[in-house]
Each structure stands twice: as C-alpha cells, then as structure tokens.
N, C-alpha and C positions, 0 to 999 in steps of 0.2 A: 528506435529502440535503444541501440548503443548509448546514444546521447543520453538517453533516460537513466540508464544504468550507471553511467560515468557520474551523472548529476547526483546519484544518492551518495556518491562517496566524496565528491569534490566540494561541494558548497558547504561552507562553514562559517559561522560567526556574521551572519547578515542581519539578523535581528529585526530591527524596525526601520532600519535605513530607509525604505520605500515611503514609507508614510511621512518621514521628515524632509526628504529632497531626491530628486532624481539625479543619480550620479551617471556620467557618461565620459568615463576618463581617457577614451580612445576617439580620435577622429581619423577618419580615411579619406585618402585621395586616390582615385583610380583613373590611369591613363593608358594608351596604348601608343607604343613607338615601333616605327619600322625599322627592321634589323637590316635585312637585305631582300630583295626580290620579294617573294610571297610570304616570308617568315617576319612575323612580328612579336613585340613582348608585351605582354600585360603587366603593368607596374602597379602594385598595390601597397600604397605607403602608408603606414600606421604612427600617428603623432601621439605619444602616450603621455599622459600626465605625470608629473613628478611623483615618486613613490610607488607608481603602479607597475605591474608586470603583465605582459602579453605572452602568451605560451606558444612554444614549438609546436609545429603539426606533426613532427617525426619520430618523437622520443617516447610515444605512449604505446608499449605493446598490450596485448590482450589482458595481462596479468597487473599491468600497472595500475597503481591506486593512488593516482595523483591528480593534478589539474586538469580541466578540460582543454584538448589541444584545439588549436585553430584549424578551421578546414575552409576550403574554397570549392565551389562549384561554379560550372561555366554553362553557357547555353549553346555548347559546340555541336556540331552535326556534321556528317560528310559532305552536305550541301553547302555548309557556310564555312567552318573551319575546325580543323582538328588539332588537339593538344599534342605538343613536342616534348614528351617527357613529362616530369613531375613538377609542381609549384616549387621553385628555387626559393630559399631563405637565408638569411645571414649565418655564416658559420661561426657559431658560439659556442664555448666549451659549458658543458653543464654547471650550475651554480647550486648551492644550498639553498633551499626556498625555506624560511622560518615558518610559513603557514603550514606547509604540507610536511615538514621536517623531512624533505627527500632532496636528492641531487636531480634537478630539472634544468631544463633548457628554456629560458625565458629572455624577453626583450625589454629594454628600458628607452625612454627618451622617443626614440624613432628606428622604425624597423621597414624595409622594402621587400616586398615578397614579388618574384618574377615567374610568370607563365609563358613560356614561348609557345607560340601558336602558328599554324600554317593555314593561311587564307586560301580556299577554294574559289569564292566569289566576293570581291570586295566591294561590289556596287551595292551602295546603301545599306552596308553591314553594320548592325548595332550589337556590341558584344555585351552581355549581361554576366555580372560577377555577383555572387552570392557569398557572402563571408559570415561565418559562424564562428564566435569566439567568446571567451571568458576572460576577465582580468581581475587580479588580486593585489591588494597591496599587503603589508606585514600582519595585518590584523583580520582581515575578511576578504572574501571573494563575492564579486556580483554574479547573478544568474547569467546565464549564456544569454547572448544578443544575437541577432543577425540582422545584417545591412546588406541592402541590394543596391548595386550601381549598373547604369546604361552607359555604355561608351560608343560614341560614333566614331567608327573608323576613320571616316575623312578626316576629322579634326583631332581626333587622339584624345580629346577630353571626354571626361566621365561626369555623370551628375548622379547623386542619391536618388533612388527611386522614391519619389514623393506620394506615389499612388498607394499607399500603405493606408491611409485614411481618407477618404474622399467625401464629398457632401453627402453622398447616399449613405456612407457609413455612419457620418454623424447624425443623420435623420433616423436611422434604424437604431443607433446608440440612445438617442433620446426617446424613441418609442418603447424602449425596453425598461425604461423608468416609469413607475406609476406614482401618482400623487396618493399616498395613504392618510386617510382621516382616523381620528381618534387614537393616533400614536402615542400622545401623553397619557392618555387614559388607560390605554392597555398595553403597557410596556411589557415586552416579552421577557420571561424569566429565564434563567438557566435551567435545562432539563432537570426536573428533580430526581432522575433516576441515575444522574451522572455519578454521585458520590457512590451509590450502592454498586453501579457498574464498574468502577475503579475497583471497589472492594472484591467483587466476584471475579475479575479477571487477575487481580492479586491472587486470590485464593486458587484459581485455575492454575495460574503460573508457578504456585507454591506446590501443587499436586503434580504438575509436569516436573518440578525439580525432584520431588520424592521419587517419582516413577524413573527419572534419569538416574538416581542414586542405585538403583536395583538393576542397571546394566553392566555388562562386563567391562565396559571401559571405564567406570567410575567406582563401583563397589570396591573391587580389590584395592582400591588407591587409599581408601579411608583407613585400614590399620596400618599399612605401611608409612602413610604421611604423618599419621598421630604419633607412631612411634619414632618416627625421626625426630620430631620436635621435642617429644618428651624426654627421650634418651640421649638425644645429640646435644641438647642445650648445656649450658655451663652448669645450670642450676634448675631446679624444678620450675620456680617461679618464672624464670626466662623462658623455658620451654612453653609453658602456658600461655604466656603472653605472645610467642610467636606463633603459636598455634590459632589462637584467637585473631590475631593480625592477618594470618593467613585466611581465615574464613572471611574477615571483612574484605580484603583485597578481592576475593571471589565474587562477594556480594556487589564490590564496586564495579567490576569489570563488566558484568552484565547489565548494570544500570547503564554504563558509559555507551554500551552498544546500541541503545535506544535514541541517544542525544542527537545524532545526525538528522532523525525525522522530525525532531521539534523545529530544526532549523529549516528543514523544507516547509513546514507547516506555516511558518512567519513569512516565508517568501510568498506564498500563493495558498490562501485557505481552501482552495480546491484541489490541491496537489494530490493530497493523500486519497481523496475519493477518486481522482483520475488515475492513479497508481492501483488502488484496488479493483478498478472495473475496466482497467486496460486489457484488451483483448490478448494481445501477446503476451503479456506478463502473468495472466492467469493460466495460459497454455504452459509458459516456462515453469510456473509453480506446480501444475500438473505433472510435467514431465519429471521434475526434480524430484516430487513426493514419490512417484512410481519409482524412480530410481532408488530412493531412499527404502522404499518398502522391500524391494528385492534384496537390498544390501542387508536389511534385517532379516530376511528369510535364510540368509548365509550363502548366495550363490556368489557374492563378491563383497569385498571391504572398501569402503570409502574413508578415506582419511585425508587431512591436509598435508600439505609437503612436510616430509620428515625433517627437512632443513629448518623449517619454522619453530618446531619444539626443540630441535638441537640448539639452535641460536638462543632461543628462551632459557633452555637449561643451563647452558654456559654462562649466559648473564647472571643466573641465579647464583651459581657456583663462583663466579668470580668477583661479583660485588659484595654480596653478603648484606646483613643488616636489613632494614626495612624495605629497601629498594630490591634487594635479592629475593625476599618473601614475596614481593609483587611479581616478579618475573616467575617465580614458582607457580602462583596461583594462575598467571597467564599460560604457563605451560600446561597445566591441567586442562584449562579451557580448550587449548587447542588439541591435545592428545584426545580429549574425551568428545572431540566435535562429531566423530562417526555415530556416536549413540546420541549425543544432545542436540545435534543439529537439526533432525527431523522435528524435535519437540519444539524448539525454538522457532522453526519454522511455521509450525502450527500457530504459536502465538502471535509471529509476524502476519500471517495471512489473517488471523481472526481479528486482530486489531484494527488493520487496515481496511477491513470490509465492514467494521462498525462505526458508530458515529464519534466514538471516544479518540480515535486516530492514536496520534503520537503519545499522548498522555496515558492511554490505556495500555500501550505497548510498554512505557515504562514501568507502570505498575505490574504488568505481567513478568516482565524481566526482572523486576525486583523480587517478586516472588519466587521465581524460578531460581534466582542467585542466592536467595536467603536459604531455600530448602537444601542447596549443594553445600552452603557455607556451614550450617547449624552443626552437622554430624563431627566436623573437624574441630569446631571449637568445644561442643560437648563431650566428645570423647577425650579430649584433650584435659578437660576440667576433671573428668569422672573415667580414668583409663581402665577400670574394673570393668566397665561396661563392654570393652572390646571382647571380653570373654563369652558375652551372650550373643555376639553377632554370629549369624549362621555362615557356614564355609561356604566359600564358591564352589560352584558346580553347575550341573546341567540345568537347575532352575533359572540361571541367569540367562541361558540362551531362550528358554521357554518366553521369558519376560521380552525379549528381542523380537521373537517371532509373533507374539501376540500384538506387539506395537507396529509389526510390519502390517498386519491386517488392519490396523486402526489407519495407518498411514495410506493405505490402499484406498480406502473408505473416504479419507478425506480429500486425496487427490481428485477424486470425481466431483468433490464439491467446487474445485476451482475450474475444472473443465465446464461444468454447469454454470458458472459465473460467465464464462465466456460466451456459452451457448444461449443464455438468456439475454445478453447485451447485444448480441450479434443476431438474434432470432434464427438461429439455425434449424431449430426443432429436433435435434439430435438427442437430447437427453430430456425428454418429458419427464414430468413428476414420476409416473409409474415405472418408467425405464431406471430411473436414478433410484427409486426405492428398491427396485429389483436387483440392482448391483450390489447395495448395501445388504440386501438378504443373503446374496451369494458370498459375500466378505464374512458374513456372520456365520454361514454354514461351514465355511473353509475354517474358520476358526475353531467352531465346535469339533469338526473332524480332525484337527490338529491337537486340541487339548484332550481328546480321548483316545488320542495315539493311532488313529486309523490313517493320516496321512503323515509324512515325515519330511524334514529338510535335510539339506547337507550337513551341518553342524551338530545334528542331534545325536545323542549318544545311543547305546543299545535300547532297544525296545523293552520296556517293562510289562510284566504280565497284567499289571494293574494300574491304571493313571494315578499320580499323586493326588491327595485330597485337595491341594490347592488348584490343580487342573480341573477336577470335577466342580469345584465350587464355581470357578470362572465360566466354565461351560455351560453350567445350568443357567447363570446369569445371562450369558450370551444367547441361549436358546430362548429364554424369555424375551430378550429384545427382539430376537428374529420373529417371535409369534406376534408380537407388537406391531411389527412392521407389515405384516401380510394384509390388514385390511387396507392399507395404503394403495395396494395395487387394484382396489375395486373402485367402482363409482358411487359407493353408497355414502351415507352420512358418516360412517366410521373412518373414512378415507383422510379426515382431517387429523393427523398425528399431532396433537397439540404439544406434547413434550419435545418434539422435534421442529417446532416452528421456526423457520428460518433456513434451515439446512436443506430440505428438499426444495425444489423449485415451487413456485406458488400453486394452489389449487386449481387455478384456470389455465395453467400451462401443462395441458393434459393431453393424453391420446384419445381421451373421450370427447365427444361434442358437448361444448358448455353453451349457455345462453348468451355470455358475454365474454369478453376478453378482460374482465375486471374482477377483482378479488370477490369471492363468495357468491357471485351471479349479480353484482352490484352494477348500475349503469353509471360507468365513470367516463369523463371525456378527458381526452389527452392532449387537448390544444385548449389553452386559456380563452381564447375569443370564442371558440365554438361553445364552450362551457357557460361564458358570460351570456351569449345569446340565448341559450335554453332558460336561463335563470331569469332573465329580463321578460321572457315570454311567459313563464309560470309563475312569476313573481315570488321566488324562493330566494333564500340567501345562498352563498356559494362556500363550499369548504375546499380550499386548496390542499392538496395532500402532495407534499414535495417527497418524492420516494424514489426508489433506484429497483432495478432489477436483480441487483447482487446485493440488496440491502438486507441483511439478517433481522434485524429489529422491525424492518417494516413488514416482514412476514409474520413476526411473532404479534405484532399489533393487529394484523388483519386476520389471524387464525386463532388468536386467543381473547381478543378484546372485541374487535368487530364482530365477530361470529355470536356474541351474546344477542338473543333475540330482540331486546328492547334497544340496544345500540345499532343493530342492523337496521331495524324498521325506522330509528330516527334519522339515520344518514340516508336510507332509500327513501323514505317519504317527505323528509322535511328539508333536505339540502340537495343542492346539485353538486356532485362530486367532481371535481377536476383533479386528476392525478398526473402530475407532472414528472417525468422520469428523468433523472439528472444524468444517468449513466448511459441514456440510449445513444448507441452509437450509428443510428441510421442517419446518413448525411441528409440534410435540408436540401430542398431545390436550389439551383444556381442562384436565382433571383432572391433568395432569402439568406444566402451566405454574406456575410460582412465582417469588417473589423471593427470590434468594439473598442472604444476609447476610454480607457479605465481613467478613474478620478485621479490617480496617482501620475497619469500621464502615459502609462504604458499602452499596448495595443494588444488585444487578445482576439485570435482568429474564431469567430462563430462559424462552425462548418457542420456540427451535427446537432439534431435535437437536443442531446444532453448538454452539449456547451451552452445552447441558448437558455434552458430552463436552470441550469447550474448558475450562470450569471445573472439570471433573473431573480433568483433567491438571494444570492449574496448581496446584490446592488441594492434590492429594496427591503430586504428583512435583516440585513448584517448578519446572516446566519448560513452555514454551509452543511449542517447536519440533517441526515434523513433518519427517521421520518420526522417531518416538521408540518404542523397542520395550523391553518390559517381559516377562521372563519370571518367572512366579509360579506356587504351587500354588494350589489352590482355597482356601485360608485366608490367602490375600494374603502369604505369605511369599516374599521375592524369592529367586530361584535364581541369579542372576547381576546384576552391575551394569547398570543401563539403558544403552542405546547408542543414538546416533542415526545420522546418515547414515555408513554404513561401506562405501565402494566396493570395499575389498579383501575378496573373497569368501571367501578361505580364512581370514582374520580372523573374518569373520562366522560362518562353518561352526564354528570353534573355540568361539566364543561360545555357539552354539546347543547344541553337544555338552557343554560346561562346564555348562550348564544341566541337561541332563538327567542328568549323572553327579551333581550335587549333589541333584536331585530323588530319584534312586535312593538315595543315601547317606541321605537324611531319612526315605525309607520304611524303609530297614533299621534305623535308629535308633529308629524309633517301635514 
C-alpha cells in the first residue's frame, strides 16, 4: 500500500520507454561472508549504469514526496537466522536531484549494502534476499523493480532467483492469448461516448469549481484579490493584466495536478483500474471523505500545513512579476484546500472509477480550475461587478454543511466499491440506498433549521428562501430513492445507474447473480461450452464490480425489453470481471510474461481477465463488449459504453445477422 501511494508521487516522465526497449540500469550481486563465530554479513552490491541514481532506504519520512526508497527483506526466522540491527548503507550526504528538485540521498556507480545476521542453524541454510528499488536519471524514473536472490551459506555465493517464469508460466501465458478471426474486417473504434464523457466531466468539474467559489475558504478572497491587483498596480492596464494572469495560473495549477496520472497510465494500461478497484485505497477514500464531511459540519478544521502557504506567500512577495503571481495562485490553492479538497477528491474518485481515467481527470480538473479562475479575471475587467456580490455571512457555512452531507453519501460509494470487489455483502443495494435516504433526510432537517451544527449562527424564525428551495429538491430526491428499497420493478433507479450496487446485489433472493436476472457465465471456458452445445454466438462482457458505466448500460440499456430478450435468447453472455479480487486456485496462479519482457503476477480472477482483455483486444476500458462465434471469429466491431439503446440494439442484431451468414456459408 505504501509503495503504491509513493508510486503516485514518484514516477515521472517515463512515457513510451517500455515499448521501445527494456531498461535495467542496475545489476545486483549478493553474497554472505562470515564475520566471526555465528555472525555473518549479507553483502548486496549494486552496480549502477552511468547517469542513473539508486536511492537510499533511510531518507524518506511519511511526508517525503520524493523518489521511491530501496527496501530489503529477508527470510529470517528464529529457527534459521535473526537480523542484527538495520541494513547498513554507504554514508553519503544529501545531493540535489534535478528530477525531484529535492535534496535526497542517492548512489551512483556502485553501492554496497550490509545486513549483519546471527545464524541459529547453519546446516544447509539458504538465505533469501528480496530487493525492491527504483532508479532515475536526470530526465525520468523507471517503475520500481523487485529482484530476489538465494544465497547458500556454505559457499557464500548468491544467485538471482530464476523461478520467476517457469515452463508452466510460459504455457499459461500462451493459453491466455487467443487467435481472433475477422480482426481486419471488424476493427474496434474508440468509444463514441468518450468525447461526450470528457465534456460531461469538464462541466461537472466546472460546477464543482463554482460550488467551491461559494465556500468560506474562497469567496471572501475574490474582492480582496481583485482589489489588490486593480488598485496596487502601477496603472489600470497593468492591474488587469496581472489579475488575468493570476486566473490563468490558477487554471494551470489544477491541470498540472492531473499530469502524474497520465504518466501512470502510460506505464501500465491497467494501473488506473487497479487503483480505482483497490480495496485498501477505496477504504482510505471512504475514511478521508468521512473526515472531510465532519470537517464541513464544523466539528474541526482541516488545512494543509501553514508553513506551506507562508512559504508560498513569501515567495510571491519577494519575487514579484509573473513568477510572484504564480506563487500567489499556488497560495490560494493551498489555503483553500480545506474547502476544495473534498470536491477535488470526488473528481479524482469519479475519474479513476470510469473508463476515461487520466484524461477525464484532466478535463475535470480543467473545468474546476476554470471556474475558480474566471471570477478573478472577470471582476478585474469589470470591477463595478464587485458591488453586486453578496456579503459573506452565515449562508457560506450553510453551503459547507450541505457539501458535508453530499460528501457523506459519496463516502459510502467508495466503501461500496470495496464491498463489491471483495464480496463482503455488507452494503447490499437496499442498505446503500437506505444510507443515502438518511443523508437526504439529515440535509432536509438541517436546511429547515431542525438540526444545527457548531458553526451555525443564531436560529432564525423562518429558514431563508434558498434553504427552502434546496430542501424541497432534496425531499424530491429522497422520495425518488424510496422505491429502491423494494423488490419491485420500480427499484431500478435509472437516474442513479452506476452509483448504487447492481440490482442483483440485493438483500432479496434473485434468480441469478447477473444483471437483470440474465444468465451470465463468469468463466470463458464455461460460457464457450454452453455456446457450443446450444449453437449460439457469445457476447463477452468485460465489466467490473466498481464500474459505473457498466451499471448504467445494464440498468438503462440492457433493461429495454427488446435488448434484454436479444441478449437473453440469442447470445450466451460471458461476463468477465476485471476487478474481482478473489484469488485463483494455487494451480491457476502464474507469472505472465509480457510482450515487453516484464512479468505480471496473475493471482486473482481480475488479474486474469484484465490481462486477457488487454493482450487480445488492446483495450483496458470497461464496459467493453465483444460478439464472437465459438471459434473466436468477430461478428461485429467491439464497442464500449453505448448509451444510445437503438444503436446498441442495431449492433447486437448485426452480430446475429453476420453469425447467420457465417453458418450459411459454411
């Protein structure tokens, strides 16, 4: 977990290196030498190619936002040997690293690490050393690597563990690749909804930015900042230019925050999906959103370290000019974090759990940054508008509390993701909807003044008109949710498709564990056997437990009667869950040899089907639908998220037509 979080910060500028060549700038040699008596030293020597840096294991605190540290682990036990102190490394002073623009400890050319051990039983002892490390040059970093060595104590010499890819692994690697027919005839297209999806999340980000403007952290800054630029400049023209530049820098800062996720996406096409469905990360998001929610309720304040904003403010004052204005914009981003952080977190979570990934995140951040930046530029151009701004007051706190209830509801979405992936059965659909009903009820009671929070002012005799309007809308939303608690046909809340758990993940008994009561096979071979027996084509549905657009397709498109009947009667549906964290049986686990030369451990059902999709169809988004015959000949071009039901039905019928023609020709 710690490695994954560090990876989000540390990996930069790797781009397409993997597809061009496999870089391995560090070679390791591991030996054991007897010091005296039963005390030995494990010597781990790294020979580093010119221009590359290997990083220290000791310099990285919890708050350090630098390169990935080197880590060593051993197969020590009381019965074999015990570690004597920590692993020693060369004593090197920190040096400025241009990649991270930080003072860090790194090694060049050669470095030897020493781990003293006390041997309990030397007879036949083999010492296993696992080395986890990452290296960088002055332009880029490579993804972290793990090398395992086994050292025979008697000889003192170690060898690299070559059991990473066995003959059985190679056989299973080959078996995961299928020979697809008609690929040239039915070349897959980019999902038609992608551009629409980018625009949608840009607009959602823009709305999020507008909401952030109405929070106590940002709203009071508008007149103060605009007045500073318009009155403090040498002339009016200069003041206008500075205010507009300030807005441009705000926009740019939020765009820059999304760039590391593009670099992650280029390293491994499955990494963003793995992050979005990672159980631990989803639980962490759940806890963070709960913490933010209660902060919005006024029980405590969350801010970034004040030293950060002080440093940025000092930089802005001392440097001046365009660079100084940039630091002013950065100061705003830091100071306003307690209000903007939860909204940005929603954008992050929403982007990573959708098929747009890093690009959707950039569009969302761009919309958010634009909404924050516009007022500073517009009010600088038209300073008289400042007089029309409402005065700061208790209404700003009301906005925060309402956001708190929204954050509370969103928090349970992340917990639901973890629950679905792990099959815990804690948040069945009706329980999830019940929690949202309670959140809605809490918001209604607050807006009408029945419940109060710490930062609220004196209670008014009558709620403000804005409170009443939002309260009525929330009441309508709550009433819409109530049928979702039932086992009736009204339980399919189409407007919320993708947010609650799927319809079949229910407290009520369902006919099948597939969407809408369809018969779906969760294993490719099992589905193929049924298709061969019945003489039907297959429809492969690459899906995910935490996939929002998958639920939208199932509940909004598949639920249409003619589409439902076509899938149910004319195809054998094979749903392959790429985020299923259930472990494979031991005899089915293996190390997949990537075409690039790397190795991926296939340990879970999700690992297997995600790799199967990426390798065979060069696509890693969900939902993704394939129509095939049982010999893996494509019957139509693969498609992704297709919200137009008529278009989707036509696609299904074209597949059946091509299947029928294929049978006739044979």
